N, CA and C atoms as a LAMMPS dump frame, in Angstrom:
ITEM: TIMESTEP
0
ITEM: NUMBER OF ATOMS
225
ITEM: BOX BOUNDS ff ff ff
-5.0000000000000000e+02 5.0000000000000000e+02
-5.0000000000000000e+02 5.0000000000000000e+02
-5.0000000000000000e+02 5.0000000000000000e+02
ITEM: ATOMS id mol type element x y z
1 1 1 N -338.277 389.129 -43.933
2 1 2 C -337.255 388.108 -43.836
3 1 3 C -336.064 388.452 -44.71
4 2 1 N -336.336 388.937 -45.894
5 2 2 C -335.258 389.244 -46.824
6 2 3 C -334.313 390.289 -46.238
7 3 1 N -334.851 391.241 -45.51
8 3 2 C -334.053 392.327 -44.973
9 3 3 C -333.218 391.913 -43.766
10 4 1 N -333.718 391.005 -42.936
11 4 2 C -333.052 390.706 -41.667
12 4 3 C -332.222 389.429 -41.648
13 5 1 N -332.385 388.555 -42.623
14 5 2 C -331.621 387.309 -42.649
15 5 3 C -330.258 387.574 -43.279
16 6 1 N -329.215 387.103 -42.632
17 6 2 C -327.849 387.263 -43.141
18 6 3 C -327.722 386.629 -44.522
19 7 1 N -326.774 387.088 -45.33
20 7 2 C -326.603 386.544 -46.681
21 7 3 C -326.449 385.02 -46.727
22 8 1 N -325.867 384.415 -45.708
23 8 2 C -325.732 382.953 -45.69
24 8 3 C -326.699 382.323 -44.679
25 9 1 N -327.721 383.067 -44.283
26 9 2 C -328.659 382.621 -43.259
27 9 3 C -329.769 381.734 -43.79
28 10 1 N -330.565 381.232 -42.847
29 10 2 C -331.706 380.396 -43.205
30 10 3 C -332.881 380.725 -42.292
31 11 1 N -334.064 380.324 -42.727
32 11 2 C -335.298 380.542 -41.978
33 11 3 C -336.057 379.221 -41.965
34 12 1 N -336.64 378.877 -40.823
35 12 2 C -337.477 377.692 -40.713
36 12 3 C -338.878 378.151 -40.346
37 13 1 N -339.857 377.81 -41.178
38 13 2 C -341.249 378.176 -40.959
39 13 3 C -342.054 376.92 -40.697
40 14 1 N -343.035 377.032 -39.817
41 14 2 C -343.903 375.892 -39.534
42 14 3 C -345.344 376.38 -39.478
43 15 1 N -346.238 375.634 -40.088
44 15 2 C -347.645 375.998 -40.106
45 15 3 C -348.475 374.725 -40.117
46 16 1 N -349.719 374.85 -39.699
47 16 2 C -350.643 373.715 -39.697
48 16 3 C -351.071 373.38 -41.124
49 17 1 N -351.326 372.117 -41.363
50 17 2 C -351.886 371.672 -42.64
51 17 3 C -353.382 372.001 -42.665
52 18 1 N -353.976 371.923 -43.839
53 18 2 C -355.419 372.119 -43.955
54 18 3 C -356.106 370.953 -43.246
55 19 1 N -357.003 371.246 -42.31
56 19 2 C -357.671 370.171 -41.561
57 19 3 C -358.51 369.273 -42.467
58 20 1 N -358.714 368.047 -42.045
59 20 2 C -359.512 367.093 -42.825
60 20 3 C -360.977 367.089 -42.398
61 21 1 N -361.251 367.345 -41.129
62 21 2 C -362.628 367.348 -40.625
63 21 3 C -363.393 368.494 -41.291
64 22 1 N -364.576 368.208 -41.89
65 22 2 C -365.296 369.218 -42.661
66 22 3 C -365.595 370.523 -41.911
67 23 1 N -366.024 370.447 -40.669
68 23 2 C -366.358 371.662 -39.912
69 23 3 C -365.099 372.467 -39.599
70 24 1 N -364.055 371.786 -39.167
71 24 2 C -362.801 372.457 -38.859
72 24 3 C -362.181 373.035 -40.135
73 25 1 N -362.33 372.311 -41.232
74 25 2 C -361.823 372.774 -42.518
75 25 3 C -362.537 374.064 -42.944
76 26 1 N -363.853 374.122 -42.743
77 26 2 C -364.613 375.33 -43.052
78 26 3 C -364.109 376.508 -42.224
79 27 1 N -363.913 376.299 -40.939
80 27 2 C -363.399 377.357 -40.07
81 27 3 C -361.997 377.79 -40.494
82 28 1 N -361.198 376.845 -40.921
83 28 2 C -359.853 377.136 -41.406
84 28 3 C -359.902 378.085 -42.605
85 29 1 N -360.785 377.774 -43.567
86 29 2 C -360.882 378.617 -44.759
87 29 3 C -361.48 379.986 -44.445
88 30 1 N -362.386 380.061 -43.492
89 30 2 C -362.895 381.368 -43.051
90 30 3 C -361.753 382.189 -42.48
91 31 1 N -360.904 381.544 -41.702
92 31 2 C -359.725 382.229 -41.155
93 31 3 C -358.832 382.741 -42.276
94 32 1 N -358.618 381.918 -43.304
95 32 2 C -357.779 382.337 -44.421
96 32 3 C -358.355 383.548 -45.135
97 33 1 N -359.663 383.566 -45.31
98 33 2 C -360.299 384.694 -45.986
99 33 3 C -360.175 385.983 -45.186
100 34 1 N -360.082 385.854 -43.874
101 34 2 C -359.991 387.042 -43.029
102 34 3 C -358.567 387.591 -42.947
103 35 1 N -357.6 386.823 -43.443
104 35 2 C -356.206 387.284 -43.409
105 35 3 C -356.021 388.338 -44.483
106 36 1 N -355.257 389.351 -44.171
107 36 2 C -355.12 390.481 -45.073
108 36 3 C -354.216 390.251 -46.261
109 37 1 N -352.974 389.902 -46.03
110 37 2 C -351.989 389.853 -47.113
111 37 3 C -352.152 388.6 -47.968
112 38 1 N -351.987 388.78 -49.272
113 38 2 C -352.099 387.666 -50.211
114 38 3 C -351.027 386.615 -49.953
115 39 1 N -349.794 387.049 -49.629
116 39 2 C -348.729 386.081 -49.389
117 39 3 C -348.976 385.272 -48.123
118 40 1 N -349.674 385.857 -47.134
119 40 2 C -350.024 385.099 -45.93
120 40 3 C -351.019 384.004 -46.269
121 41 1 N -351.994 384.314 -47.121
122 41 2 C -352.968 383.301 -47.537
123 41 3 C -352.29 382.221 -48.377
124 42 1 N -351.347 382.618 -49.226
125 42 2 C -350.614 381.639 -50.037
126 42 3 C -349.813 380.694 -49.152
127 43 1 N -349.185 381.247 -48.113
128 43 2 C -348.419 380.422 -47.188
129 43 3 C -349.329 379.404 -46.511
130 44 1 N -350.503 379.833 -46.099
131 44 2 C -351.446 378.937 -45.437
132 44 3 C -351.886 377.813 -46.367
133 45 1 N -351.977 378.088 -47.66
134 45 2 C -352.382 377.07 -48.621
135 45 3 C -351.246 376.095 -48.931
136 46 1 N -350.043 376.447 -48.521
137 46 2 C -348.917 375.55 -48.745
138 46 3 C -348.016 375.943 -49.88
139 47 1 N -348.293 377.077 -50.514
140 47 2 C -347.468 377.522 -51.628
141 47 3 C -346.109 378.023 -51.167
142 48 1 N -345.12 377.825 -51.998
143 48 2 C -343.774 378.302 -51.677
144 48 3 C -343.27 379.302 -52.711
145 49 1 N -344.13 379.663 -53.675
146 49 2 C -343.693 380.538 -54.755
147 49 3 C -343.172 381.877 -54.241
148 50 1 N -343.867 382.467 -53.274
149 50 2 C -343.422 383.755 -52.744
150 50 3 C -342.092 383.634 -52.013
151 51 1 N -341.805 382.478 -51.45
152 51 2 C -340.532 382.269 -50.759
153 51 3 C -339.378 382.092 -51.737
154 52 1 N -339.653 381.519 -52.901
155 52 2 C -338.578 381.315 -53.885
156 52 3 C -338.12 382.631 -54.5
157 53 1 N -338.895 383.686 -54.307
158 53 2 C -338.487 385.014 -54.784
159 53 3 C -337.457 385.633 -53.838
160 54 1 N -337.416 385.157 -52.601
161 54 2 C -336.514 385.694 -51.583
162 54 3 C -335.315 384.79 -51.364
163 55 1 N -335.538 383.472 -51.354
164 55 2 C -334.512 382.505 -51.004
165 55 3 C -334.109 381.665 -52.215
166 56 1 N -332.844 381.241 -52.241
167 56 2 C -332.363 380.43 -53.359
168 56 3 C -332.79 378.979 -53.239
169 57 1 N -333.01 378.508 -52.012
170 57 2 C -333.426 377.115 -51.807
171 57 3 C -334.566 377.068 -50.805
172 58 1 N -335.675 376.458 -51.195
173 58 2 C -336.83 376.295 -50.31
174 58 3 C -337.222 374.826 -50.325
175 59 1 N -337.247 374.222 -49.131
176 59 2 C -337.599 372.815 -48.997
177 59 3 C -338.864 372.69 -48.157
178 60 1 N -339.856 371.994 -48.678
179 60 2 C -341.124 371.779 -47.982
180 60 3 C -341.172 370.342 -47.482
181 61 1 N -341.474 370.177 -46.198
182 61 2 C -341.632 368.832 -45.646
183 61 3 C -342.846 368.829 -44.722
184 62 1 N -343.279 367.644 -44.374
185 62 2 C -344.475 367.485 -43.547
186 62 3 C -344.133 366.675 -42.294
187 63 1 N -344.827 366.972 -41.215
188 63 2 C -344.605 366.237 -39.973
189 63 3 C -345.12 364.805 -40.13
190 64 1 N -344.678 363.935 -39.249
191 64 2 C -345.114 362.529 -39.311
192 64 3 C -346.619 362.389 -39.127
193 65 1 N -347.221 363.27 -38.326
194 65 2 C -348.66 363.195 -38.086
195 65 3 C -349.463 363.743 -39.258
196 66 1 N -348.819 364.523 -40.127
197 66 2 C -349.518 365.122 -41.249
198 66 3 C -350.298 366.371 -40.874
199 67 1 N -350.106 366.856 -39.659
200 67 2 C -350.862 368.02 -39.201
201 67 3 C -350.089 369.321 -39.33
202 68 1 N -348.811 369.247 -39.664
203 68 2 C -347.995 370.451 -39.801
204 68 3 C -347.094 370.33 -41.024
205 69 1 N -346.744 371.485 -41.572
206 69 2 C -345.776 371.522 -42.667
207 69 3 C -344.643 372.443 -42.245
208 70 1 N -343.458 372.13 -42.718
209 70 2 C -342.287 372.924 -42.408
210 70 3 C -341.601 373.34 -43.698
211 71 1 N -341.135 374.567 -43.715
212 71 2 C -340.424 375.083 -44.871
213 71 3 C -339.067 375.582 -44.422
214 72 1 N -338.031 374.995 -45.008
215 72 2 C -336.65 375.424 -44.734
216 72 3 C -336.214 376.293 -45.89
217 73 1 N -335.831 377.51 -45.59
218 73 2 C -335.459 378.493 -46.609
219 73 3 C -334.021 378.917 -46.404
220 74 1 N -333.194 378.818 -47.439
221 74 2 C -331.78 379.172 -47.374
222 74 3 C -331.502 380.264 -48.381
223 75 1 N -330.772 381.289 -47.932
224 75 2 C -330.426 382.411 -48.827
225 75 3 C -329.304 382.027 -49.748
């Protein structure tokens, strides 16, 4: 993202929230463990620390249903 976004550009990311149902939540965490990159796992957990290293402004918001999170990143 850092390489391809224009100096005044922005990025919008959307991902699912951690499920509440115990079985689905277990499957979700198994999926996270199978992901290779540490920053990908951090993103899935909801962290924005890795994004603040690239972008000057990072805003985290949640959908009305609570099933998705959105991150607006501005350079």
